[in-house]
N, C-alpha and C positions, 0 to 999 in steps of 0.2 A: 192123632201123635200117641202115643204110651206117651204119658210120664214119669213113670212109675220106672226110676235107674238101676234097678234090680231086676225089673221085666224087658230092659231094652239091650241090656251086660247079656241077658239071657238068648233074646233075639237074637242077638251082635254073633253067641258063640256058633248057633244053628247056622249060621250063613254062614264063618269060617270052616266048620267042618263040614260044610257041604260044597264046595267051589262047584265041581262036576253037576248035580240039580240042574235045571233050567230056574230058571228065576220066579215062573209059575207053582213049582213044586217047593220051593223054597219058602213062597210063601205062605202054603198051602201047610205049612211043615209049622210056618212060627203060626201061622193060624188055631192050629192043632193046640198050645199051650193057653194061648189067653181064653178069660172067661168068654161067653157066650157074647156080651153085650160087647163088651173088646173088642170081640172077631168081628161081627159086625161090622164095626170104624176101619177095620184096620186092610189098607188101600195098597195098593197098586205101587204110588208116589211114596208111602211109608217105606215100602221095599226102598227101594229108588234113594232113601234119604240116611238109610239105618246102612245101608252100601257104602255111600257116600263121606256118612261119619267114618267105617273102618276104612276108608279110601285114605284119608285122613289121616288118622289116628298110623295107619303104618309107612304115613312120607315124614310124619313127624317124626317116628322113630326112628328110619334110614337116616333125617339129617343127625337126628346125635350119636348117630354112631358114626357118621362122617365127620363127624365134630372130636370124636375121643379115637380117632390115626392119629398114630402121632406121623410128622414127614421128615423125623430127624434119620439121618442117616447113622446108621451104625459103623463104626471102625473095624474092619476086617484088617486079616495079621496081612494075607497079601496088599492093603492098600495102603499100608500103611510104609513110608519111606526113608530109607537112614537110621527106622528104629530097630532096636531089636527083638528078638521074637522069641 
């Protein structure tokens, strides 16, 4: 698997931008940006690993968004009893 973080991010970007493409098409697109030596080493398992990393990142972002949501109710003029509006 590619160790260079910059290249990994480029590969993830390709996957994110082309979700409608088949896995084989995505793999070929990624191979197109890699140098010849690394191109031959890139396998389907590497692609699946990248996709699972993307899914983990999405899960973390979703959890962060859920934590930021406040469940405190706002007081509405209709809900106030006995108070002047």
